[in-house]
N, C-alpha and C positions, 0 to 999 in steps of 0.2 A: 072596906073597899070593894067588897062583892056586890055584883047587881045581878039580877035575874036575866039582864039584856046580855050579859057576855058569857061566852064559853070558859069554864074554869079548868075543866080538865085538858090534860095535855093529849091531844088526839093521836090514835094509832097512826103512823108515818103513811101507811097504805090507803087508810079511810080518808086521811087528809089529802092525797093526791087524787083518789077517786072523787072528793068533795069538790076540788077546785076544778077538775076536769069537767064535772058536770054543769057547772054554772054557765050562764050565757057569755061572760068573759072568757072562760075557759075554752068553750066550744069555738068562739070567734077568732081567738088568736092562734089556737091550733089549726083551725081551717087556714088561716092566713098562712101560717109556716108550711103546711102541706102544699099550699099553691105555688108559694115561692121554691120549694123544694123541686118542684116540677119532675116528679118520678115519671119516667117511661116503661112501658112494658118490658119486660126481660131485664131490668136493670137489678143489681145488687144495692141494697139500701141499709145502713148502719143506724140504729137508734141507740145512741150513746148515752148512758144514764137512763135506760129505758123503765126503770122502777118497775112495777106491776104489769106492764104490759099495755098501758092504757092507749098507745097510739101504733102498736104493733099491727092490728087488723086494718086499719086504714091504709097504712104503707104497704100491706101485703096485697090489698085491693088495687093499689095503684100500679104495683109491680107487675101484678098478674100472676098466674101460676107459672109463667115462663121465666119469672124473675126470683129473687130471693131477699129475704128480709133477716137480719141478724141483729137480736137485741142484746145489748151488754149492761150488766150492772154488777157493782161490787158487794150488793146486800144480799146475802143468802135467801131471806124470807122473799123479798121482792123477786128474785129470779124465779124461786119456785111457784109463785103466784102468777108470774108471767107466762111460765110454761103451762101451768093449768089453764089459763084464760086463753091460750093460742093453741090448744092441743089439737084443735080441728082446723086449724089454718096450715094449708101446705106452703112449704117452702119458707117457713118461719122457724128459726132457732133461738135459743136465749142461751147466752153464755154469762157465768160469772167471772169477772176479770176486772182489773184495775184499767181504767180508760187512760192512765198515764203510762200505760205499757200493754198496747192492744194486742191480742193474740192473732193477729191476721197479717198475711203476707203484704209486702208492698204492691201498691197500685191494683188492689184486690175488690175496690168497691167503687160504685158510680155515683153515689149520694150518701150523705152523712147528716144528722140532725142532732143537736142537743137542746135541751128544752129545761130552763131554770136548773142546769147541773153546774155549770161552772162557777156560780156564786159559792158553791161549796167546796170545790175541789182544793188541794194543796197547791198546785202549780197549774194555772190555767195556760200559760204559754207552753209547757210541755205536752199537755192535752192537745193543743192546737198544732204542734209539730208532729204528732202521733197520727191526728186525723189527715194532715197533708200527706204524710207518708204512705197511709193505706188508700188514698183517694187516687183513682187513674187521672191522667192528664184530661181536663175537661170536665172532671167532676165538680160537684157541687155540695155547700155545705150551707146549712141554715142553722143560726144560733138563735136563741131567745133567752134575754136575760132582763130582770129589772134592774133598775139604777136606784138603789135605795137611798141614795143621798137627795133624790128628788121627791122623797115622800113628803107629802104637804097634808097635815090635819088641822082644820080650821078650829080654834079655840079662842075665847076672849083675851087669854094671857098666852100670847105668841111665844112667850119664854118656855111655855110648858111645850107647845108644840115641838119647839126646836131641841128641847132636851130629849123627847121622846125619839126624835129622827136621829139625834147624835147617838143615843144608845143603840138604836138598830143597826147604824153604820160602824160603830166601834167596837160594839161588843158582840152584838146578835147574828150577824152575817159575815162570814169568812172575807169574803171577796164582794163588798156592799157597793161598790162603784163599777161592777164588772160591765154593767149594761154599756157606759160611754166607753170604756176601755176595749171592748171587743173588736171594732174596726183596725185600731192600731195593733192590737195582738195578732190580729189574723192576717195583717199585711207583714208584720214582723215574721210570721210563721212561713211566709211564701205564698199567700193567697193574694189574689186580687180581689176587692170589695166593691162591687158595681152598685149595691144598694144598701141603704140603712133605713130601716122602716120604724118609726116612733109609734108606740101606741100607749096613749095615756088614759086608763080608764079612770072615771069620777065616780066615787060612792057618794050616793046620797042616803042610802040605808046603814045605820049602824051595825045591824045584824050581818048584813052582807058583807062589810068592811071587816068585821070582827072574825068571820069565818076564814078570811086570807089573813088578817094581820095578827090575830090573837090579842086583842088591846088590852085586856086585864092581865092575862098572863105575861105579856111581854111588859106591862107597868110594873107588875110585881118584882120581876127580874131587875127592872130599872130602878126601883127602889133599893134592893139589895146591893145593886152596884153603885149607889149614891148618886144618881142622876135625879132620882125626885125624894122629896122628904114623904113621910106618910100622908101629912097633910096636902102636899100639893098632888101626890096622887089621887086622893080622894076629890079635890077640886078638879083634877083633869077628868076623872073617869065619871064623875056626877054629870058634867056638862055634856059629855060625849053621850051618856045615856039618855039625858033628858032634852037637850037642846037640837036645834036644826043642825044636821050633822052634814059635812063634807069633807072627803079625803080623796088624793089622787096621788099616782106614782107613775112614772114613766117607764115602760117596758120596751125594749130594743129588738127587734127583728133584723138580723144582719144576714147578708146574703153573701158568701165567698165563694170563689172559683178558683180551682187549682191550677189553671193553665190551659193551653192550647190542646186540643185532642190530637 
């Protein structure tokens, strides 16, 4: 089942986040999220699920020295890395905490963002409720999440493509359809949702897609879970490695507002 085209080792989580952020796709969607967040000088900005601090410096530049940026993540290694990377950034602090229960007072922030975080949390609605609590009236939240149920990979046997997507949505990602659910969940948490921006990257290069999707690693897990036979997995991966390649998935950028100032 192994091909030199595909990555087989499970990447280090921090290295993976860095890798995605460094791609043209990563830079593009992150800039769009930053633009939509519309950070003003002097504001307090939250990066919830900040990981290794990938976006903290950009947020700090937008808030300026008069503002403050607070990164929050539950993972100790990510928090330590984020602190190291932002050691020279005035006004940036990083806290280890659960974003289901933010260690922040009511109405203490002007802006907040989550980036590919709610697909993994236990209770997205509770997280959104916490964000609504800590944002001031007139505050803005920008959420970015994929909708893995939209994942489409071209293959001569469409059934194999559907099996791969079903495995991803049913087993691999906790909240796989969160992208489409975000506007409803945000409204239920008390936000207004003035804007929903779909971003659909199309991958024509199998290596670029593999860096995001882990095609062989995911296929191996799908075999173990009964979604593919060994023969089907070989057929699936052989074509992806050698034939013309196309894959796409829709990512939603959702802008939410906490009410009148």
